[in-house]
C-alpha positions as CSV (number, residue, x, y, z in Angstrom):
1,M,109.7,-82.3,-77.3
2,L,106.2,-80.9,-77.1
3,G,105.8,-78.5,-74.2
4,C,109.5,-78.4,-73.1
5,R,109.4,-74.6,-73.0
6,I,106.3,-74.5,-71.0
7,I,108.1,-75.0,-67.7
8,K,110.8,-72.4,-68.5
9,G,111.0,-70.1,-65.5
10,M,108.7,-72.3,-63.5
11,S,109.6,-74.5,-60.5
12,H,110.7,-78.0,-61.3
13,D,107.6,-79.4,-59.5
14,A,105.2,-77.4,-61.7
15,P,102.1,-79.5,-62.1
16,F,101.6,-81.7,-65.2
17,P,104.1,-80.3,-67.7
18,L,102.9,-81.2,-71.2
19,H,106.0,-83.2,-72.2
20,Q,104.7,-85.8,-69.7
21,L,101.4,-86.1,-71.6
22,P,102.4,-88.0,-74.8
23,Q,98.7,-88.5,-75.8
24,L,98.3,-84.8,-76.4
25,R,100.1,-84.6,-79.7
26,Q,97.8,-87.0,-81.5
27,L,94.8,-85.0,-80.2
28,L,96.1,-81.6,-81.6
29,P,95.8,-80.3,-85.1
30,H,99.2,-80.0,-86.8
31,F,99.3,-76.2,-86.8
32,L,98.4,-76.0,-83.1
33,A,101.0,-78.6,-82.1
34,E,103.7,-76.8,-84.1
35,T,102.7,-73.4,-82.7
36,L,102.7,-74.7,-79.1
37,E,106.3,-75.9,-79.4
38,I,107.3,-72.4,-80.5
39,D,105.0,-70.4,-78.3
40,P,103.9,-72.2,-75.1
41,S,102.2,-69.1,-73.7
42,D,99.1,-68.9,-71.6
43,E,97.1,-67.9,-74.7
44,M,98.3,-71.1,-76.5
45,L,97.4,-73.2,-73.5
46,D,93.9,-71.7,-73.6
47,Q,93.6,-72.6,-77.3
48,V,94.7,-76.2,-76.5
49,F,92.1,-76.5,-73.8
50,N,89.3,-75.1,-76.1
51,H,90.3,-77.5,-78.8
52,L,90.2,-80.5,-76.5
53,R,86.8,-79.4,-75.2
54,T,85.4,-79.2,-78.8
55,L,87.0,-82.5,-79.8
56,Y,85.4,-84.1,-76.8
57,H,81.9,-83.1,-77.9
58,I,82.6,-84.3,-81.5
59,L,83.7,-87.7,-80.3
60,D,80.9,-87.9,-77.7
61,D,78.4,-87.6,-80.6
62,Y,80.1,-90.4,-82.5
63,L,79.7,-93.0,-79.9
64,P,76.7,-94.9,-78.4
65,R,75.4,-93.4,-75.2
66,R,76.5,-96.3,-73.1
67,I,80.1,-95.9,-74.3
68,A,80.2,-92.1,-74.3
69,T,78.9,-91.8,-70.8
70,R,81.2,-94.5,-69.3
71,P,84.0,-95.2,-71.7
72,P,86.5,-97.9,-70.7
73,Q,90.1,-96.9,-70.3
74,P,92.0,-97.5,-73.6
75,G,93.1,-101.1,-73.8
76,Q,90.8,-102.2,-70.9
77,L,88.9,-105.3,-72.0
78,D,85.5,-105.9,-70.5
79,F,82.3,-107.6,-71.3
80,T,78.8,-107.9,-69.8
81,W,75.6,-109.7,-70.6
82,Q,72.6,-107.5,-71.3
83,E,68.9,-108.0,-72.1
84,G,66.6,-106.0,-74.3
85,T,65.1,-105.6,-77.7
86,L,67.3,-104.9,-80.7
87,I,66.1,-103.2,-83.9
88,F,67.8,-103.4,-87.2
89,T,66.7,-101.1,-90.0
90,D,67.8,-101.1,-93.6
91,L,67.3,-98.3,-96.2
92,V,65.8,-99.3,-99.6
93,G,66.4,-97.3,-102.7
94,F,69.6,-95.4,-101.8
95,T,71.8,-96.8,-104.6
96,T,69.7,-95.2,-107.5
97,L,69.5,-91.9,-105.6
98,M,73.3,-91.9,-105.1
99,E,73.9,-92.7,-108.7
100,A,71.7,-89.8,-109.8
101,N,73.4,-87.3,-107.5
102,N,76.9,-88.5,-108.5
103,K,76.4,-86.9,-111.9
104,F,76.5,-83.4,-110.2
105,G,79.8,-83.8,-108.4
106,Q,80.3,-81.9,-105.1
107,K,76.9,-80.2,-105.4
108,G,75.3,-83.7,-105.8
109,A,77.2,-84.9,-102.7
110,E,75.9,-82.1,-100.6
111,T,72.3,-82.7,-101.9
112,L,72.6,-86.4,-101.1
113,L,74.0,-85.7,-97.6
114,N,71.1,-83.4,-96.8
115,I,68.6,-86.1,-97.8
116,L,70.4,-88.7,-95.7
117,N,70.8,-86.5,-92.7
118,A,67.1,-85.6,-92.9
119,Y,66.3,-89.4,-92.9
120,F,68.8,-90.4,-90.2
121,G,68.0,-87.4,-88.1
122,E,64.3,-88.2,-88.1
123,M,64.9,-91.9,-87.3
124,I,67.4,-91.1,-84.5
125,E,64.9,-88.6,-83.0
126,I,62.2,-91.2,-82.9
127,A,64.4,-93.8,-81.4
128,S,65.8,-91.4,-78.8
129,K,62.3,-90.2,-77.8
130,S,61.3,-93.8,-77.4
131,S,64.2,-94.5,-75.0
132,G,66.3,-96.3,-77.7
133,D,70.1,-96.1,-77.8
134,L,71.6,-96.0,-81.3
135,L,74.5,-98.4,-81.1
136,E,75.8,-98.1,-84.7
137,F,75.5,-97.0,-88.2
138,T,76.3,-99.9,-90.6
139,G,76.2,-98.5,-94.2
140,D,72.7,-97.1,-94.5
141,A,71.4,-99.3,-91.7
142,L,70.9,-98.7,-88.0
143,L,71.1,-100.9,-84.9
144,I,69.1,-99.6,-81.9
145,L,68.8,-101.1,-78.4
146,F,65.8,-100.8,-76.1
147,P,67.0,-102.1,-72.7
148,K,64.8,-104.6,-70.9
149,D,62.5,-103.3,-68.3
150,K,59.8,-104.8,-66.1
151,G,56.9,-106.4,-67.9
152,R,58.9,-106.5,-71.2
153,K,57.7,-103.0,-72.1
154,D,61.0,-102.7,-74.1
155,I,59.4,-104.9,-76.8
156,E,56.4,-102.6,-77.0
157,R,58.5,-99.5,-77.1
158,A,60.6,-101.0,-79.9
159,I,57.5,-101.9,-81.9
160,R,56.0,-98.5,-81.5
161,A,59.3,-96.9,-82.4
162,G,59.4,-99.1,-85.6
163,L,55.9,-98.1,-86.5
164,R,56.7,-94.4,-86.0
165,M,59.8,-94.8,-88.2
166,Q,57.8,-96.4,-91.0
167,R,55.2,-93.6,-90.8
168,A,58.0,-91.0,-91.0
169,M,59.2,-92.6,-94.2
170,R,56.2,-91.0,-95.9
171,H,58.4,-87.9,-96.0
172,F,60.8,-89.7,-98.3
173,E,58.3,-91.4,-100.7
174,K,58.9,-88.6,-103.3
175,I,62.3,-87.0,-103.5
176,E,62.5,-84.5,-106.3
177,T,65.8,-84.2,-108.2
178,P,66.8,-82.7,-111.6
179,L,66.8,-86.2,-113.0
180,G,63.4,-87.1,-111.7
181,N,61.6,-88.3,-108.6
182,F,63.1,-90.9,-106.3
183,S,61.7,-92.9,-103.4
184,L,63.3,-94.2,-100.2
185,G,61.8,-97.0,-98.1
186,M,62.9,-99.0,-95.1
187,R,62.8,-102.5,-93.6
188,V,62.6,-103.0,-89.8
189,G,63.3,-106.2,-87.9
190,L,63.5,-106.8,-84.2
191,H,64.2,-109.5,-81.7
192,S,64.4,-109.6,-78.0
193,G,66.7,-111.5,-75.7
194,R,70.0,-111.8,-74.0
195,F,73.3,-110.8,-75.6
196,L,76.9,-110.0,-74.7
197,T,78.6,-106.6,-75.2
198,A,82.3,-106.2,-75.1
199,N,85.0,-103.6,-75.4
200,I,88.0,-105.1,-77.3
201,G,91.3,-103.9,-78.7
202,T,94.4,-102.0,-77.6
203,P,95.0,-98.6,-76.1
204,D,95.4,-97.3,-79.7
205,R,92.2,-98.8,-81.1
206,M,89.2,-100.1,-79.2
207,E,85.9,-101.4,-80.6
208,Y,82.5,-102.0,-79.0
209,V,81.0,-105.3,-80.2
210,L,77.8,-107.3,-79.7
211,L,77.9,-111.1,-79.6
212,G,75.2,-113.8,-79.4
213,N,72.3,-115.4,-81.1
214,T,69.9,-112.6,-80.1
215,V,71.9,-110.2,-82.3
216,L,71.9,-112.6,-85.2
217,Q,68.2,-113.2,-84.8
218,A,67.5,-109.4,-84.9
219,K,69.5,-109.2,-88.2
220,H,67.6,-112.1,-89.6
221,A,64.3,-110.4,-88.7
222,E,65.4,-107.3,-90.7
223,S,66.4,-109.6,-93.7
224,A,62.9,-111.3,-93.5
225,S,61.1,-107.9,-93.4
226,E,59.7,-106.0,-96.3
227,R,59.7,-102.3,-97.3
228,G,57.3,-100.4,-95.0
229,R,56.9,-103.2,-92.5
230,V,58.0,-104.0,-88.9
231,C,59.0,-107.7,-88.6
232,L,59.3,-109.7,-85.4
233,T,60.7,-113.2,-84.8
234,Q,58.2,-115.7,-83.6
235,E,59.8,-115.9,-80.2
236,T,59.5,-112.1,-79.7
237,Y,55.9,-112.1,-81.1
238,E,54.8,-114.5,-78.3
239,H,55.6,-111.8,-75.7
240,V,53.3,-109.2,-77.3
241,R,50.8,-111.2,-79.3
242,D,47.9,-109.8,-77.4
243,D,49.1,-106.1,-77.5
244,F,49.1,-105.6,-81.3
245,H,47.6,-107.0,-84.4
246,F,49.8,-109.2,-86.5
247,E,49.9,-111.1,-89.8
248,P,52.2,-113.9,-90.9
249,G,55.4,-113.2,-92.8
250,K,58.0,-115.7,-93.8
251,P,58.0,-118.9,-91.7
252,G,59.1,-118.0,-88.2
253,Y,58.3,-114.3,-88.6
254,M,55.3,-112.0,-88.0
255,F,54.5,-108.5,-89.3
256,V,53.0,-105.9,-87.1
257,V,49.8,-104.5,-88.5
258,D,49.8,-100.7,-88.2
259,D,46.1,-100.1,-87.5
260,L,46.7,-97.9,-84.5
261,A,45.0,-94.5,-84.4
262,T,47.5,-91.6,-84.3
263,G,46.4,-90.7,-80.8
264,I,47.1,-94.3,-79.6
265,L,50.5,-94.6,-81.3
266,G,51.1,-90.9,-80.5
267,E,53.6,-89.2,-78.3
268,Y,52.2,-89.9,-74.8
269,E,54.9,-92.4,-74.0
270,L,57.8,-90.5,-75.6
271,F,60.9,-89.7,-73.6
272,S,63.2,-86.8,-73.8
273,S,65.2,-86.7,-77.0
274,V,68.2,-84.9,-75.5
275,R,71.2,-87.2,-75.4
276,R,72.6,-87.7,-72.0
277,R,76.1,-86.2,-72.1
278,S,79.2,-87.2,-70.3
279,I,80.6,-84.9,-67.7
280,P,81.8,-81.8,-69.6
281,V,85.4,-80.7,-69.8
282,L,85.7,-77.6,-67.6
283,M,88.4,-75.1,-66.6
284,L,87.8,-73.9,-63.1
285,D,91.1,-72.1,-62.6
286,S,92.5,-69.7,-65.2
287,S,96.0,-69.6,-63.7
288,R,98.8,-71.4,-65.7
289,E,98.8,-74.3,-63.2
290,G,95.0,-74.4,-63.5
291,M,95.1,-74.5,-67.3
292,L,97.7,-77.3,-67.3
293,H,95.5,-79.2,-64.8
294,A,92.4,-78.7,-67.1
295,I,94.4,-79.8,-70.1
296,R,95.4,-83.0,-68.4
297,Q,91.8,-83.7,-67.4
298,G,90.7,-82.9,-71.0
299,I,93.1,-85.6,-72.3
300,E,91.8,-88.1,-69.7
301,R,88.3,-87.4,-71.0
302,V,89.1,-87.3,-74.7
303,A,91.6,-90.2,-75.0
304,P,89.1,-93.1,-74.1
305,L,86.7,-91.7,-76.8
306,A,89.4,-91.2,-79.3
307,A,90.6,-94.8,-78.9
308,H,87.2,-96.0,-80.4
309,M,87.9,-94.0,-83.6
310,P,89.6,-95.4,-86.7
311,Q,93.0,-93.6,-87.0
312,Q,92.2,-91.8,-90.3
313,V,88.8,-90.6,-89.1
314,L,90.3,-89.4,-85.8
315,E,93.0,-87.5,-87.7
316,I,90.4,-85.7,-89.8
317,Q,88.3,-84.9,-86.7
318,V,91.3,-83.5,-84.9
319,E,92.1,-81.2,-87.9
320,S,88.5,-80.1,-88.5
321,T,87.3,-79.1,-85.0
322,E,86.6,-75.5,-86.3
323,T,84.2,-76.7,-88.9
324,R,83.1,-79.8,-87.0
325,R,82.4,-81.5,-90.3
326,I,83.9,-84.1,-92.7
327,P,82.8,-83.0,-96.2
328,P,80.8,-85.4,-98.3
329,E,82.3,-86.8,-101.5
330,F,82.0,-89.4,-104.2
331,P,85.3,-91.4,-104.0
332,N,86.1,-94.7,-105.8
333,P,87.3,-96.7,-102.8
334,A,88.4,-100.3,-102.5
335,A,86.4,-102.2,-99.9
336,V,87.3,-105.4,-98.1
337,F,84.5,-107.1,-96.1
338,V,85.5,-109.9,-93.7
339,N,83.0,-112.2,-92.0
340,L,84.6,-113.7,-89.0
341,R,82.8,-116.9,-88.2
342,G,82.6,-118.7,-84.9
343,L,82.8,-116.2,-82.1
344,T,79.4,-114.5,-82.1
345,E,77.7,-117.9,-82.8
346,S,79.6,-119.6,-79.9
347,I,79.2,-117.2,-77.0
348,D,75.7,-118.6,-76.0
349,K,77.1,-122.1,-76.0
350,A,80.3,-121.3,-74.0
351,L,80.6,-122.2,-70.4
352,P,80.9,-119.3,-68.0
353,E,84.6,-119.9,-67.5
354,E,85.2,-119.9,-71.3
355,Q,83.5,-116.5,-72.0
356,A,86.5,-114.4,-71.1
357,G,88.7,-116.5,-73.3
358,L,86.4,-115.9,-76.3
359,V,86.4,-112.2,-75.7
360,Q,90.2,-112.2,-75.5
361,A,90.4,-114.2,-78.7
362,F,88.1,-111.6,-80.5
363,S,90.3,-108.8,-79.1
364,E,93.5,-110.4,-80.4
365,V,92.2,-111.1,-83.9
366,F,90.7,-107.7,-84.2
367,T,94.0,-106.1,-83.1
368,Q,96.0,-108.1,-85.6
369,I,93.6,-107.3,-88.5
370,N,93.5,-103.6,-87.6
371,A,97.3,-103.5,-87.5
372,V,97.5,-104.9,-91.0
373,V,94.8,-102.5,-92.3
374,E,96.5,-99.4,-90.9
375,Q,99.9,-100.5,-92.1
376,K,98.5,-100.8,-95.6
377,G,96.8,-97.4,-95.4
378,G,93.2,-98.5,-94.9
379,V,90.5,-97.9,-92.3
380,L,88.8,-100.7,-90.3
381,K,85.5,-98.8,-90.0
382,K,83.3,-101.1,-88.0
383,V,82.8,-104.5,-86.5
384,T,79.1,-105.3,-86.8
385,C,76.7,-108.3,-86.7
386,H,76.1,-110.2,-89.9
387,L,73.4,-112.9,-90.6
388,N,76.1,-115.3,-89.5
389,G,79.2,-114.1,-87.6
390,S,80.8,-110.7,-87.2
391,D,81.5,-108.4,-90.2
392,M,84.5,-106.1,-90.5
393,A,84.1,-103.3,-93.0
394,I,87.5,-102.0,-94.3
395,Y,88.1,-99.2,-96.8
396,F,91.0,-98.0,-98.9
397,G,91.1,-94.6,-100.6
398,T,88.7,-92.9,-98.3
399,P,88.5,-90.8,-96.1
400,K,92.1,-90.1,-97.1
401,P,93.3,-90.8,-100.7
402,T,96.3,-93.1,-101.0
403,K,98.3,-94.5,-103.9
404,N,97.8,-98.0,-105.3
405,Y,94.9,-98.6,-102.9
406,P,93.3,-101.5,-104.9
407,L,96.6,-103.3,-104.6
408,H,96.7,-102.6,-100.8
409,A,93.2,-103.9,-100.5
410,A,94.0,-107.2,-102.2
411,E,97.2,-107.6,-100.1
412,T,95.2,-106.9,-96.9
413,A,92.5,-109.5,-97.8
414,L,95.2,-112.1,-98.2
415,A,96.9,-111.1,-95.0
416,I,93.6,-111.3,-93.1
417,R,92.9,-114.8,-94.5
418,A,96.3,-115.9,-93.2
419,I,95.8,-114.3,-89.8
420,V,92.5,-116.2,-89.3
421,A,93.7,-119.5,-90.8
422,N,96.6,-119.5,-88.3
423,L,94.6,-118.7,-85.2
424,P,94.6,-121.3,-82.5
425,P,91.2,-123.0,-81.8
426,I,88.9,-121.5,-79.3
427,T,87.2,-123.6,-76.6
428,V,83.4,-123.8,-76.6
429,N,81.6,-126.1,-74.1
430,G,84.9,-127.9,-73.6
431,E,85.5,-128.6,-77.3
432,P,88.0,-127.0,-79.6
433,F,86.6,-124.9,-82.5
434,H,88.5,-123.4,-85.4
435,L,87.5,-119.9,-86.5
436,F,87.3,-119.1,-90.2
437,C,86.5,-116.2,-92.4
438,Q,84.8,-115.2,-95.6
439,V,86.3,-112.3,-97.5
440,G,85.0,-110.1,-100.4
441,V,87.0,-107.4,-102.2
442,N,85.8,-104.8,-104.6
443,V,86.5,-101.3,-106.0
444,G,84.2,-98.7,-107.5
445,P,82.2,-95.5,-106.9
446,A,80.7,-94.9,-103.5
447,F,79.5,-92.0,-101.3
448,S,81.3,-91.1,-98.1
449,A,80.3,-88.6,-95.5
450,E,79.7,-87.8,-91.9
451,I,76.1,-89.0,-91.7
452,G,73.5,-88.5,-89.0
453,E,72.5,-85.5,-87.0
454,P,74.9,-82.6,-88.0
455,R,75.2,-81.5,-84.3
456,G,74.2,-84.8,-82.7
457,R,74.7,-88.6,-83.1
458,R,76.6,-89.2,-86.3
459,E,79.4,-91.3,-87.8
460,F,81.7,-91.3,-90.8
461,N,80.2,-93.8,-93.3
462,V,80.7,-95.2,-96.8
463,L,77.7,-96.3,-98.8
464,G,76.6,-97.4,-102.3
465,D,76.4,-100.3,-104.7
466,T,80.1,-100.9,-104.6
467,I,79.9,-101.5,-100.8
468,N,76.8,-103.7,-101.2
469,T,78.5,-105.8,-103.9
470,T,81.5,-106.3,-101.6
471,A,79.2,-107.7,-98.9
472,R,77.5,-110.0,-101.5
473,L,81.0,-111.4,-102.5
474,M,81.8,-112.0,-98.9
475,N,78.6,-113.9,-98.4
476,R,79.3,-116.2,-101.3
477,A,82.9,-117.0,-100.2
478,E,83.7,-120.5,-98.9
479,P,85.6,-120.8,-95.5
480,N,88.9,-118.9,-95.7
481,Q,88.3,-117.9,-99.3
482,V,88.7,-114.4,-100.8
483,L,86.3,-113.5,-103.6
484,A,87.0,-110.5,-105.9
485,S,85.1,-108.5,-108.4
486,K,86.1,-107.9,-112.0
487,P,87.1,-104.3,-111.3
488,I,89.5,-105.4,-108.5
489,Y,90.8,-108.2,-110.7
490,E,91.5,-105.8,-113.6
491,A,93.3,-103.3,-111.2
492,T,95.6,-105.9,-109.6
493,A,95.9,-108.9,-111.9
494,P,99.6,-108.3,-112.7
495,H,100.4,-108.8,-109.1
496,F,98.2,-111.6,-107.9
497,N,97.0,-115.1,-108.9
498,Y,93.3,-115.3,-109.6
499,A,90.9,-118.1,-110.6
500,Y,87.9,-117.1,-112.7
501,L,84.9,-118.8,-111.1
502,G,82.2,-117.6,-113.5
503,D,79.4,-115.2,-113.7
504,F,76.8,-115.4,-110.9
505,S,73.6,-113.6,-109.9
506,L,74.0,-111.5,-106.8
507,K,71.2,-109.9,-104.8
508,G,70.5,-106.4,-106.0
509,K,72.3,-106.8,-109.3
510,A,70.3,-106.9,-112.6
511,A,73.1,-108.7,-114.6
512,P,75.3,-111.6,-113.6
513,T,78.5,-110.6,-111.8
514,A,82.0,-112.0,-112.8
515,I,83.6,-113.5,-109.7
516,Y,87.3,-114.3,-109.2
517,A,89.0,-116.2,-106.4
518,L,92.0,-114.3,-105.1
519,E,94.5,-117.0,-104.4
520,G,97.9,-115.3,-103.7
521,L,100.7,-113.1,-104.7
522,K,102.5,-113.9,-108.0
523,V,106.0,-115.1,-107.5
524,D,108.6,-113.8,-110.0
């Protein structure tokens, strides 16, 4: 057992022997765990402590400030209502830039990562200086919270941050590459109101989720926005209609007119951009007992953060603490997107005594789905807000390559459909309501990397047209239907029953897309 030899020659009441710390092994790289079993010396304990300290900082950068500073204990479900202004951003023009760099292999991947990190780094810096908290990366999109304050100044701060972001996009209007010049743009949408945040899951895998109509409305505002614009819902506009100039957008939305002089928009209201860190992991006593005590404290600090990581991503982070980097690549992953309908839309209608039950129901379905995904060798990357419902982004073949991953993706999609179809109804305002899902499956080229600030807020992410198409298929699916692309059909047709539905126009696709309904496993 790990650490059995550590207490050799020590008294039986020696503090915190490592074999009593089962969480330690999954937080150590393979070589360090193996060496520790053979050589549990003071020098090795010192390496273990330094590794935990580095891993702590890596995971701290991966999580929103409100989670990193006060993480729940693994498996501890909690929820709270918050108020504030939410910004959704979406990058425009990334797919063509990715396809151009894909031709250059690893060199192209590094070039693309540098461009993305420059973009995300600048946006994160602006949001942070404006007192925004980056809650998540969703593909090439960002979700940022500006907590409510007196006088609803959070809306003004969010608008100013959005305008600064759009001005900063001028740095990405002309990106020179060996294949020509490319341009990136951005849409920004925001909405203000009350929403619920919750920590759901098990001790092995937790997830931080947002629920409620306010989150959905912020996403709709981004969808109604245009490249280069900051879009508000009509409701949010009414709070600040006298503070900025506006012009009408789509029905129910207003665009902010950026006619502010640089000095007015300027940096006079900016806050410190330094992320507030959690209490650091320290070793105050270099004796053997002191090192064991520090290691235990390190585990107590790291474990709650590690629980919020997908297992494959955590394993790579654990093994790469020396480089503190997940290399970029152009994989050909299979993607499964699941839109779980009914929970986020219902939370505002639920009676106070029903809210805990809804959060518990979300936690249980998330846990069941994540268990299937991990058992099939996939990664449930994120639960995020969709135009309707909550999206789950699932990948196979990245960050770790696996055999037969298109097959496993299709199997997982069917298993998730069965899980959701068999869920008991939830209770909303005293009435039963059956949850349902929409599922899309696809396979093809993508870009995966650790994206954000190289030594700051960042996340592992998968981007590209393959991922976007998966989302479009999901959007088109009927309740509890799985829609698949032609590539996934061709890769798995010998094993599954499909129904060809026809060729359809999808957003962002120049040509019609062949769509198949994945109906079930073939029976010999």
